[in-house]
Backbone as CSV, one residue per row, in Angstrom:
resi,resn,N_x,N_y,N_z,CA_x,CA_y,CA_z,C_x,C_y,C_z
1,MET,-16.206,91.797,24.120,-16.774,91.525,22.808,-18.135,92.222,22.644
2,LEU,-18.956,92.113,23.703,-20.268,92.742,23.656,-20.137,94.250,23.550
3,PHE,-19.226,94.833,24.351,-19.044,96.285,24.320,-18.561,96.731,22.945
4,ALA,-17.635,95.980,22.369,-17.108,96.328,21.053,-18.205,96.277,19.999
5,CYS,-19.073,95.268,20.088,-20.162,95.131,19.122,-21.156,96.281,19.255
6,LEU,-21.466,96.638,20.500,-22.398,97.743,20.730,-21.800,99.066,20.266
7,SER,-20.510,99.252,20.517,-19.839,100.483,20.084,-19.857,100.595,18.568
8,TYR,-19.568,99.478,17.901,-19.592,99.474,16.433,-20.989,99.799,15.927
9,SER,-21.996,99.195,16.548,-23.381,99.430,16.127,-23.750,100.901,16.278
10,TRP,-23.343,101.516,17.391,-23.663,102.925,17.630,-22.971,103.818,16.605
11,LEU,-21.704,103.538,16.311,-20.942,104.371,15.394,-21.432,104.252,13.952
12,THR,-22.068,103.143,13.623,-22.524,102.932,12.243,-24.015,103.166,12.071
13,LEU,-24.652,103.765,13.062,-26.065,104.090,12.921,-26.257,105.130,11.818
14,PRO,-27.421,105.143,11.177,-27.660,106.132,10.116,-27.694,107.551,10.664
15,ASP,-27.290,108.488,9.829,-27.346,109.904,10.174,-28.771,110.388,9.934
16,VAL,-29.486,110.709,10.998,-30.890,111.112,10.869,-31.058,112.614,10.715
17,ARG,-29.976,113.373,10.781,-30.096,114.835,10.756,-30.738,115.379,9.485
18,PRO,-30.506,114.786,8.311,-31.201,115.302,7.117,-32.720,115.250,7.228
19,LEU,-33.234,114.378,8.097,-34.682,114.269,8.247,-35.291,115.485,8.946
20,ARG,-34.456,116.351,9.489,-34.992,117.558,10.122,-35.790,118.392,9.125
21,THR,-35.318,118.431,7.885,-35.971,119.285,6.885,-36.367,118.548,5.622
22,ASN,-35.843,117.356,5.401,-36.112,116.629,4.162,-36.794,115.296,4.450
23,PRO,-37.763,114.943,3.633,-38.353,113.615,3.779,-37.427,112.568,3.182
24,PRO,-37.528,111.325,3.615,-36.729,110.274,2.984,-37.222,110.028,1.559
25,ASP,-36.322,109.560,0.715,-36.736,109.206,-0.645,-37.500,107.892,-0.663
26,ARG,-37.169,107.019,0.233,-37.958,105.824,0.483,-37.523,105.239,1.807
27,THR,-38.209,104.231,2.280,-37.899,103.624,3.565,-37.464,102.180,3.369
28,ALA,-36.897,101.627,4.423,-36.490,100.222,4.381,-37.691,99.311,4.154
29,PHE,-38.838,99.670,4.734,-40.033,98.841,4.548,-40.498,98.874,3.096
30,MET,-40.387,100.020,2.438,-40.734,100.085,1.022,-39.816,99.178,0.202
31,ALA,-38.516,99.226,0.513,-37.567,98.366,-0.193,-37.873,96.893,0.081
32,LEU,-38.238,96.596,1.316,-38.552,95.222,1.678,-39.770,94.711,0.917
33,ARG,-40.829,95.512,0.850,-42.040,95.093,0.131,-41.767,94.945,-1.363
34,ALA,-40.928,95.816,-1.917,-40.583,95.697,-3.331,-39.824,94.403,-3.596
35,ALA,-38.921,94.047,-2.680,-38.162,92.806,-2.831,-39.079,91.591,-2.705
36,GLU,-40.031,91.655,-1.785,-40.986,90.544,-1.639,-41.805,90.365,-2.909
37,ALA,-42.245,91.477,-3.480,-43.038,91.415,-4.707,-42.211,90.844,-5.855
38,ALA,-40.943,91.264,-5.933,-40.080,90.774,-7.009,-39.876,89.271,-6.897
39,ARG,-39.691,88.789,-5.680,-39.505,87.340,-5.496,-40.754,86.567,-5.880
40,ALA,-41.914,87.205,-5.669,-43.182,86.548,-6.009,-43.575,86.763,-7.463
41,GLY,-42.755,87.503,-8.193,-43.059,87.763,-9.595,-44.177,88.749,-9.801
42,ARG,-44.408,89.625,-8.822,-45.473,90.609,-8.927,-44.915,91.995,-9.222
43,GLN,-45.690,92.767,-9.939,-45.378,94.173,-10.126,-45.863,94.941,-8.897
44,THR,-45.102,95.933,-8.482,-45.523,96.726,-7.342,-45.410,98.204,-7.680
45,THR,-46.368,98.984,-7.218,-46.384,100.423,-7.455,-46.526,101.132,-6.121
46,VAL,-45.584,101.994,-5.816,-45.637,102.748,-4.566,-46.638,103.882,-4.698
47,THR,-47.589,103.938,-3.787,-48.539,105.045,-3.717,-48.201,105.845,-2.468
48,TRP,-47.680,107.040,-2.681,-47.122,107.806,-1.564,-47.180,109.288,-1.895
49,HIS,-47.790,110.083,-1.046,-47.895,111.532,-1.234,-47.501,112.213,0.078
50,TRP,-46.385,112.889,0.077,-45.952,113.579,1.287,-46.801,114.827,1.507
51,VAL,-47.263,115.016,2.739,-47.997,116.232,3.096,-47.448,116.776,4.408
52,PRO,-47.392,118.098,4.557,-46.927,118.678,5.815,-47.859,118.320,6.969
53,TYR,-47.320,118.411,8.152,-48.051,118.064,9.371,-49.376,118.810,9.475
54,ARG,-49.342,120.095,9.182,-50.547,120.922,9.347,-51.654,120.528,8.376
55,GLU,-51.320,119.766,7.319,-52.324,119.352,6.348,-52.871,117.955,6.625
56,ILE,-52.545,117.414,7.779,-53.093,116.130,8.213,-54.157,116.412,9.275
57,SER,-55.316,115.839,9.096,-56.445,116.125,9.977,-56.096,115.914,11.453
58,PRO,-56.460,116.866,12.311,-56.306,116.641,13.755,-57.029,115.375,14.213
59,ASN,-58.124,115.014,13.518,-58.809,113.771,13.860,-57.883,112.565,13.697
60,LEU,-57.143,112.537,12.604,-56.248,111.409,12.368,-55.067,111.442,13.331
61,ARG,-54.527,112.606,13.563,-53.401,112.701,14.493,-53.817,112.192,15.872
62,ARG,-54.982,112.606,16.312,-55.463,112.191,17.630,-55.770,110.692,17.657
63,ALA,-56.380,110.179,16.596,-56.728,108.764,16.543,-55.488,107.886,16.578
64,VAL,-54.453,108.282,15.833,-53.218,107.495,15.821,-52.562,107.510,17.197
65,LEU,-52.588,108.653,17.851,-51.985,108.727,19.181,-52.688,107.807,20.172
66,VAL,-54.011,107.861,20.223,-54.707,107.043,21.212,-54.615,105.558,20.873
67,ALA,-54.455,105.242,19.593,-54.375,103.834,19.188,-52.979,103.262,19.351
68,GLU,-51.947,104.087,19.093,-50.589,103.561,19.005,-49.653,104.001,20.124
69,ASP,-49.851,105.214,20.669,-48.844,105.712,21.616,-49.411,106.913,22.371
70,ALA,-50.260,106.636,23.347,-50.958,107.701,24.058,-50.006,108.610,24.835
71,ALA,-48.832,108.099,25.196,-47.882,108.897,25.984,-46.823,109.556,25.115
72,PHE,-47.055,109.620,23.812,-46.025,110.080,22.875,-45.406,111.409,23.266
73,TRP,-46.218,112.388,23.627,-45.683,113.727,23.897,-44.894,113.782,25.200
74,ASN,-44.984,112.753,26.020,-44.388,112.808,27.355,-43.166,111.914,27.550
75,HIS,-42.926,110.963,26.651,-41.774,110.073,26.850,-40.599,110.497,25.972
76,ASP,-39.456,109.864,26.188,-38.241,110.219,25.458,-37.954,109.254,24.313
77,GLY,-38.998,108.612,23.823,-38.846,107.655,22.739,-39.132,106.243,23.151
78,VAL,-39.051,105.973,24.452,-39.353,104.646,24.996,-40.364,104.810,26.116
79,ASP,-41.452,104.065,26.047,-42.471,104.095,27.096,-42.131,102.978,28.080
80,TYR,-41.445,103.345,29.152,-40.921,102.335,30.072,-42.032,101.582,30.802
81,ASP,-43.164,102.234,31.024,-44.287,101.527,31.640,-44.767,100.401,30.730
82,GLU,-44.871,100.694,29.433,-45.303,99.663,28.490,-44.258,98.564,28.352
83,VAL,-42.987,98.933,28.423,-41.920,97.921,28.355,-42.023,96.977,29.545
84,ARG,-42.245,97.526,30.735,-42.385,96.679,31.928,-43.597,95.761,31.797
85,ASN,-44.697,96.295,31.282,-45.887,95.455,31.092,-45.612,94.336,30.097
86,ALA,-44.865,94.652,29.034,-44.550,93.640,28.026,-43.656,92.549,28.612
87,ILE,-42.678,92.954,29.430,-41.790,91.969,30.055,-42.579,91.080,31.002
88,ARG,-43.489,91.690,31.753,-44.311,90.911,32.681,-45.169,89.910,31.913
89,ALA,-45.758,90.359,30.815,-46.586,89.460,30.005,-45.752,88.336,29.406
90,ALA,-44.508,88.653,29.000,-43.631,87.635,28.425,-43.280,86.573,29.458
91,LEU,-43.047,87.016,30.683,-42.711,86.061,31.741,-43.903,85.166,32.084
92,GLU,-45.098,85.745,32.005,-46.294,84.975,32.348,-46.698,83.999,31.253
93,THR,-46.498,84.372,30.003,-46.962,83.553,28.880,-45.852,82.752,28.216
94,GLY,-44.601,83.168,28.461,-43.494,82.497,27.801,-43.301,82.933,26.367
95,ARG,-44.019,83.964,25.927,-43.895,84.473,24.561,-43.650,85.972,24.597
96,LEU,-42.914,86.453,23.603,-42.676,87.885,23.487,-43.907,88.536,22.874
97,PRO,-44.625,89.372,23.627,-45.853,89.962,23.096,-45.574,91.090,22.128
98,ARG,-46.563,91.367,21.300,-46.476,92.541,20.433,-46.836,93.780,21.250
99,GLY,-46.518,94.930,20.691,-46.837,96.153,21.399,-45.623,96.691,22.138
100,ALA,-45.818,97.694,22.936,-44.800,98.376,23.737,-43.896,99.259,22.891
101,SER,-44.064,99.280,21.569,-43.256,100.137,20.716,-43.915,101.506,20.592
102,THR,-43.141,102.544,20.810,-43.644,103.905,20.653,-43.659,104.277,19.171
103,LEU,-44.246,105.423,18.871,-44.230,105.902,17.488,-42.799,106.124,17.002
104,THR,-41.929,106.593,17.883,-40.540,106.818,17.477,-39.850,105.497,17.169
105,GLN,-40.097,104.476,17.957,-39.526,103.165,17.677,-40.067,102.607,16.361
106,GLN,-41.357,102.777,16.144,-41.938,102.304,14.886,-41.348,103.053,13.697
107,LEU,-41.113,104.355,13.862,-40.502,105.131,12.790,-39.088,104.628,12.499
108,ALA,-38.317,104.378,13.554,-36.957,103.853,13.374,-36.981,102.552,12.592
109,LYS,-37.900,101.673,12.949,-38.011,100.385,12.258,-38.429,100.578,10.805
110,ASN,-39.427,101.404,10.574,-39.923,101.608,9.209,-38.860,102.229,8.305
111,LEU,-38.109,103.182,8.833,-37.126,103.881,8.023,-35.913,103.028,7.685
112,TYR,-35.429,102.246,8.675,-34.096,101.683,8.522,-33.980,100.170,8.734
113,LEU,-34.988,99.535,9.265,-34.814,98.152,9.692,-35.778,97.206,8.984
114,SER,-36.216,96.182,9.673,-37.095,95.163,9.111,-38.106,94.771,10.174
115,PRO,-39.128,93.984,9.817,-40.116,93.572,10.823,-39.622,92.483,11.765
116,SER,-38.406,92.000,11.579,-37.880,90.917,12.414,-37.998,91.263,13.892
117,ARG,-38.251,90.266,14.704,-38.355,90.478,16.147,-37.106,89.971,16.855
118,ASN,-36.033,89.840,16.113,-34.759,89.439,16.686,-34.342,90.421,17.781
119,PRO,-33.919,89.938,18.962,-33.560,90.867,20.048,-32.448,91.838,19.674
120,TYR,-31.497,91.391,18.866,-30.415,92.289,18.465,-30.941,93.399,17.558
121,ARG,-31.864,93.055,16.655,-32.479,94.086,15.823,-33.225,95.083,16.688
122,LYS,-33.886,94.577,17.731,-34.614,95.457,18.645,-33.655,96.426,19.337
123,LEU,-32.462,95.948,19.669,-31.473,96.819,20.296,-31.067,97.938,19.347
124,ILE,-30.836,97.597,18.077,-30.488,98.622,17.091,-31.642,99.617,16.952
125,GLU,-32.864,99.113,16.981,-34.037,99.990,16.908,-34.031,101.002,18.043
126,LEU,-33.707,100.547,19.250,-33.679,101.440,20.401,-32.587,102.499,20.235
127,MET,-31.444,102.104,19.678,-30.365,103.072,19.448,-30.794,104.142,18.452
128,ILE,-31.435,103.717,17.362,-31.900,104.689,16.370,-32.991,105.572,16.970
129,THR,-33.834,104.991,17.807,-34.879,105.756,18.486,-34.283,106.890,19.303
130,ARG,-33.240,106.580,20.067,-32.611,107.615,20.876,-32.022,108.718,19.988
131,ARG,-31.463,108.310,18.844,-30.882,109.308,17.938,-31.969,110.187,17.321
132,LEU,-33.095,109.587,16.945,-34.202,110.372,16.403,-34.709,111.374,17.424
133,GLU,-34.859,110.927,18.651,-35.365,111.820,19.696,-34.373,112.943,19.997
134,ALA,-33.079,112.654,19.865,-32.064,113.665,20.159,-31.949,114.705,19.045
135,GLU,-32.196,114.291,17.808,-31.951,115.171,16.669,-33.206,115.848,16.116
136,LEU,-34.375,115.269,16.352,-35.611,115.789,15.771,-36.587,116.183,16.867
137,GLY,-37.432,117.134,16.597,-38.481,117.481,17.539,-39.613,116.467,17.497
138,LYS,-40.420,116.465,18.529,-41.532,115.512,18.610,-42.486,115.662,17.423
139,THR,-42.813,116.897,17.082,-43.758,117.101,16.003,-43.192,116.607,14.676
140,ARG,-41.895,116.825,14.456,-41.281,116.328,13.223,-41.286,114.797,13.190
141,ILE,-41.023,114.164,14.315,-41.078,112.700,14.377,-42.476,112.212,14.018
142,PHE,-43.490,112.863,14.558,-44.874,112.463,14.283,-45.211,112.714,12.815
143,GLU,-44.748,113.831,12.271,-44.977,114.138,10.860,-44.361,113.058,9.967
144,LEU,-43.137,112.659,10.280,-42.474,111.613,9.505,-43.241,110.307,9.609
145,TYR,-43.623,109.944,10.816,-44.358,108.690,11.008,-45.630,108.664,10.165
146,LEU,-46.420,109.717,10.257,-47.695,109.749,9.539,-47.511,109.713,8.030
147,ASN,-46.357,110.131,7.551,-46.112,110.172,6.116,-45.472,108.915,5.551
148,VAL,-44.864,108.090,6.393,-44.160,106.919,5.850,-44.724,105.591,6.319
149,VAL,-45.616,105.596,7.285,-46.107,104.322,7.811,-46.884,103.558,6.735
150,GLU,-46.746,102.234,6.763,-47.458,101.376,5.812,-48.934,101.327,6.186
151,TRP,-49.808,101.601,5.187,-51.244,101.643,5.466,-52.013,100.719,4.522
152,GLY,-51.350,99.697,4.056,-51.969,98.754,3.147,-50.983,98.349,2.072
153,ASP,-51.354,97.393,1.241,-50.461,96.955,0.174,-50.138,98.119,-0.757
154,ASP,-48.859,98.479,-0.816,-48.360,99.537,-1.697,-48.930,100.910,-1.347
155,ILE,-49.440,101.084,-0.148,-50.004,102.363,0.293,-49.189,102.855,1.483
156,TRP,-48.618,104.031,1.340,-47.703,104.550,2.359,-48.121,105.964,2.753
157,GLY,-48.290,106.172,4.028,-48.577,107.498,4.542,-50.045,107.857,4.542
158,ALA,-50.354,108.897,5.327,-51.740,109.282,5.581,-52.457,109.775,4.330
159,GLU,-51.780,110.565,3.499,-52.453,111.148,2.338,-52.846,110.062,1.332
160,ALA,-51.916,109.182,1.017,-52.217,108.109,0.066,-53.317,107.206,0.607
161,ALA,-53.285,106.923,1.907,-54.297,106.061,2.502,-55.673,106.715,2.487
162,ALA,-55.731,107.999,2.838,-57.018,108.700,2.845,-57.636,108.720,1.449
163,ARG,-56.806,108.937,0.433,-57.311,108.946,-0.939,-57.757,107.554,-1.371
164,ALA,-56.960,106.544,-1.016,-57.267,105.183,-1.455,-58.534,104.653,-0.795
165,TYR,-58.706,104.925,0.485,-59.811,104.315,1.231,-61.081,105.157,1.243
166,PHE,-60.922,106.480,1.206,-62.105,107.331,1.351,-62.255,108.366,0.241
167,GLY,-61.323,108.412,-0.694,-61.421,109.359,-1.790,-61.345,110.805,-1.367
168,ARG,-60.612,111.085,-0.303,-60.469,112.460,0.169,-59.068,112.658,0.714
169,SER,-58.722,113.898,0.995,-57.381,114.199,1.491,-57.260,113.826,2.963
170,ALA,-56.024,113.691,3.409,-55.783,113.387,4.819,-56.239,114.523,5.721
171,GLY,-56.297,115.725,5.166,-56.706,116.862,5.974,-58.199,116.962,6.201
172,SER,-58.991,116.190,5.452,-60.453,116.301,5.566,-61.097,115.056,6.162
173,LEU,-60.312,114.190,6.774,-60.867,112.970,7.359,-61.761,113.293,8.555
174,THR,-62.889,112.608,8.627,-63.758,112.729,9.793,-63.190,111.905,10.937
175,ALA,-63.739,112.087,12.126,-63.295,111.312,13.279,-63.534,109.825,13.052
176,SER,-64.675,109.478,12.472,-64.995,108.076,12.220,-64.014,107.452,11.237
177,GLN,-63.696,108.153,10.151,-62.736,107.646,9.172,-61.340,107.557,9.775
178,ALA,-60.964,108.558,10.548,-59.651,108.554,11.180,-59.504,107.375,12.137
179,ALA,-60.565,107.069,12.877,-60.508,105.945,13.812,-60.354,104.617,13.074
180,LEU,-60.985,104.480,11.924,-60.805,103.267,11.119,-59.365,103.156,10.627
181,MET,-58.804,104.257,10.159,-57.431,104.216,9.666,-56.455,103.909,10.795
182,ALA,-56.659,104.518,11.947,-55.771,104.247,13.078,-55.917,102.805,13.555
183,GLY,-57.138,102.306,13.555,-57.368,100.933,13.980,-56.712,99.922,13.067
184,ALA,-56.615,100.249,11.785,-56.031,99.323,10.815,-54.520,99.206,10.963
185,LEU,-53.873,100.126,11.671,-52.421,100.097,11.798,-51.917,98.847,12.507
186,ILE,-52.781,98.180,13.254,-52.360,96.957,13.931,-51.905,95.913,12.930
187,ASN,-52.498,95.910,11.748,-52.079,95.015,10.659,-52.625,95.580,9.355
188,PRO,-51.958,96.583,8.796,-52.524,97.315,7.659,-52.631,96.506,6.376
189,ARG,-51.984,95.360,6.315,-52.095,94.529,5.111,-53.245,93.533,5.223
190,VAL,-53.893,93.515,6.379,-55.051,92.633,6.605,-56.335,93.436,6.737
191,TYR,-56.278,94.522,7.515,-57.474,95.303,7.798,-57.587,96.480,6.829
192,SER,-58.740,96.605,6.198,-58.978,97.687,5.240,-59.989,98.676,5.805
193,PRO,-59.606,99.943,5.966,-60.582,100.936,6.418,-61.756,101.090,5.466
194,ALA,-61.569,100.768,4.198,-62.662,100.883,3.232,-63.665,99.745,3.374
195,HIS,-63.222,98.606,3.888,-64.083,97.433,4.061,-63.826,96.828,5.438
196,PRO,-64.189,97.535,6.491,-63.845,97.086,7.847,-64.618,95.833,8.252
197,ASN,-63.905,94.896,8.844,-64.569,93.714,9.389,-64.991,94.001,10.830
198,ALA,-65.507,92.983,11.518,-66.045,93.196,12.864,-64.960,93.640,13.837
199,ARG,-63.760,93.065,13.698,-62.696,93.431,14.632,-62.274,94.876,14.433
200,LEU,-62.149,95.303,13.187,-61.759,96.689,12.936,-62.853,97.645,13.401
201,ARG,-64.110,97.274,13.235,-65.196,98.111,13.741,-65.118,98.232,15.261
202,ALA,-64.761,97.137,15.926,-64.634,97.177,17.381,-63.497,98.105,17.795
203,ARG,-62.385,98.020,17.086,-61.260,98.916,17.369,-61.646,100.369,17.105
204,GLN,-62.418,100.591,16.042,-62.879,101.942,15.747,-63.667,102.517,16.919
205,ARG,-64.576,101.716,17.479,-65.391,102.196,18.607,-64.517,102.529,19.817
206,ILE,-63.522,101.688,20.077,-62.630,101.942,21.216,-61.852,103.235,21.000
207,ILE,-61.322,103.409,19.802,-60.526,104.604,19.502,-61.380,105.860,19.578
208,LEU,-62.591,105.803,19.036,-63.485,106.955,19.122,-63.792,107.299,20.571
209,GLY,-63.974,106.271,21.393,-64.226,106.503,22.809,-63.057,107.184,23.492
210,ARG,-61.850,106.746,23.167,-60.668,107.367,23.756,-60.478,108.796,23.250
211,MET,-60.772,109.016,21.990,-60.671,110.370,21.444,-61.642,111.296,22.159
212,GLY,-62.845,110.814,22.394,-63.851,111.616,23.075,-63.529,111.850,24.529
213,ALA,-62.769,110.908,25.123,-62.423,111.041,26.531,-61.239,111.958,26.751
214,GLY,-60.653,112.451,25.663,-59.562,113.409,25.799,-58.209,112.783,26.007
215,ARG,-58.057,111.486,25.730,-56.770,110.850,25.904,-55.814,111.252,24.789
216,ALA,-54.536,111.353,25.143,-53.466,111.618,24.178,-53.706,112.899,23.391
217,SER,-54.173,113.934,24.074,-54.389,115.197,23.374,-53.054,115.797,22.964
218,GLU,-53.070,116.535,21.885,-51.860,117.155,21.363,-51.596,118.443,22.116
219,PRO,-50.392,118.650,22.618,-50.108,119.881,23.356,-50.235,121.095,22.446
220,THR,-50.895,122.104,22.940,-51.115,123.290,22.114,-49.824,124.028,21.839
221,SER,-48.816,123.800,22.680,-47.543,124.492,22.491,-46.591,123.733,21.593
222,ALA,-47.031,122.587,21.056,-46.136,121.802,20.208,-45.736,122.611,18.990
223,ALA,-44.447,122.732,18.795,-43.949,123.515,17.664,-44.237,122.797,16.365
224,ARG,-44.757,123.518,15.410,-45.005,122.940,14.103,-43.702,122.894,13.316
225,PRO,-43.444,121.838,12.609,-42.203,121.749,11.866,-42.189,122.709,10.693
226,THR,-41.001,123.156,10.360,-40.854,123.939,9.150,-40.844,122.999,7.976
227,SER,-41.846,123.069,7.142,-41.968,122.130,6.035,-41.312,122.714,4.801
228,PRO,-40.287,122.040,4.299,-39.627,122.543,3.104,-40.509,122.390,1.893
229,ALA,-40.099,122.997,0.810,-40.836,122.837,-0.442,-40.524,121.456,-0.991
230,GLU,-41.332,120.492,-0.587,-41.047,119.107,-0.913,-41.718,118.714,-2.212
231,PRO,-41.004,118.010,-3.086,-41.618,117.550,-4.320,-42.673,116.508,-4.036
232,THR,-43.712,116.533,-4.818,-44.760,115.538,-4.667,-44.249,114.190,-5.143
233,VAL,-44.512,113.155,-4.350,-44.163,111.808,-4.779,-45.321,111.274,-5.593
234,ALA,-45.062,110.908,-6.811,-46.129,110.495,-7.714,-46.605,109.103,-7.395
235,GLU,-47.627,108.673,-8.122,-48.191,107.352,-7.896,-47.158,106.245,-8.054
236,ASP,-46.180,106.457,-8.940,-45.175,105.429,-9.131,-43.979,105.599,-8.211
237,GLY,-44.072,106.570,-7.292,-43.018,106.764,-6.313,-41.869,107.619,-6.788
238,ASN,-41.913,108.147,-8.013,-40.791,108.910,-8.540,-40.752,110.315,-7.983
239,ARG,-39.552,110.829,-7.825,-39.326,112.228,-7.506,-38.545,112.842,-8.654
240,PRO,-38.587,114.156,-8.797,-37.760,114.774,-9.823,-36.290,114.491,-9.553
241,GLY,-35.524,114.343,-10.597,-34.096,114.115,-10.437,-33.707,112.744,-10.913
242,PRO,-32.417,112.460,-10.962,-31.947,111.182,-11.467,-32.339,110.053,-10.548
243,ALA,-32.680,108.926,-11.117,-33.050,107.748,-10.341,-31.983,106.696,-10.506
244,THR,-31.874,105.831,-9.500,-30.893,104.772,-9.552,-31.534,103.437,-9.891
245,GLY,-32.800,103.444,-10.189,-33.490,102.210,-10.536,-34.936,102.523,-10.779
246,PRO,-35.739,101.550,-11.137,-37.146,101.818,-11.406,-37.885,102.211,-10.142
247,GLY,-38.793,103.154,-10.293,-39.658,103.495,-9.160,-39.106,104.615,-8.328
248,ILE,-38.333,104.275,-7.289,-37.901,105.277,-6.336,-36.418,105.156,-6.062
249,ARG,-35.841,106.234,-5.582,-34.405,106.243,-5.342,-34.101,105.673,-3.968
250,PRO,-33.191,104.730,-3.843,-32.912,104.079,-2.561,-31.996,104.904,-1.679
251,ALA,-32.484,106.036,-1.188,-31.630,106.892,-0.373,-31.566,106.418,1.070
252,VAL,-32.514,105.605,1.512,-32.511,105.094,2.876,-32.458,103.574,2.798
253,PRO,-31.267,102.997,2.754,-31.168,101.554,2.559,-31.535,100.779,3.810
254,LEU,-31.877,99.529,3.597,-32.109,98.611,4.708,-30.781,98.343,5.377
255,ILE,-30.719,98.514,6.685,-29.474,98.298,7.397,-29.170,96.812,7.457
256,GLN,-27.970,96.450,7.070,-27.522,95.073,7.204,-26.857,94.936,8.564
257,LEU,-27.516,94.274,9.478,-26.991,94.179,10.841,-25.889,93.142,10.919
258,PRO,-24.818,93.424,11.680,-23.839,92.394,11.922,-24.448,91.326,12.821
259,PRO,-23.888,90.125,12.837,-24.434,89.089,13.715,-24.296,89.474,15.157
260,PRO,-25.245,89.104,16.002,-25.145,89.444,17.425,-23.939,88.784,18.041
261,PRO,-23.399,89.376,19.094,-22.226,88.800,19.738,-22.535,87.464,20.354
262,ASP,-21.502,86.621,20.434,-21.685,85.336,21.088,-21.998,85.537,22.555
263,PRO,-22.916,84.734,23.081,-23.251,84.903,24.501,-22.074,84.557,25.398
C-alpha cells in the first residue's frame, strides 16, 4: 500500500521542465494568500516584478545564501547535515524544529504546496525537490526562488520587496539593506525590512558578519540562466494574454495531496 501510494505520488508530480525558460504565472502560496484574504473579506493585490538573475544585487544573493542555505551550491537539494541536526533536535525536545529546508525545498513548497508541516506533505516536497534539481540548474533554481519567495503581505520576489521597502531596484541594494531583507525571510509577514525591530536588527548583524567572513560565496563558474523575454508582472499581478479570473492566471495550482497511507 505504501509503495503504491509513493508510486502514485511520484507519477503525479508537477512537470517542472517549463520552468527552465519560463517563470510561473503564479505560485501555490500566492493562491493560498488570495484564498485567505477572500475568506477574511479582504481585497488583495499581488505586487510582483520578475527580474533576471543578473539584475539582482550580488549583495542580496549572498545575504540570502548565508541566511537560508549556506551549502546551496554544494548539495543536491537536501542538506543531509542539517536534516540530521533537525532530527537530533526533535528527539531531544520532542518537537519538530523549523529549519533544515534548503532553498530548493523552499522553492518546491512555494510553487506547488502549502505551509503545512504534515510529514506526508514533506515527503511530496522532497520528491519535487529532487525533480527540480534534476531538471533545472542551480542558478535557475536560485533565480526562481528570489523571484517568487514571499517577502511580506502581498509582496513577492526580490524586485517588488526592494521597491516596497527601500524604494530602489533589487539590483541596487546595499549590503545592509540586503541583510535586512534576508533576515526577514524567517517570517516575512511579521518582520519588515523598512521598520526592523530588535530581533531583525540582530539577524542583520549576524548576516553581515557571515557575508564579510566569506561564507556561502557564489561560485564564479556558476552558469547564468538564459533569461527569456519575460513580460513584466504588473502591480495587480496581470500578464498579457487571456486571464481565467481576476488578478493572475492560475497556471501553477496548489497540489491536492491524497491522504497518507494507513500505517
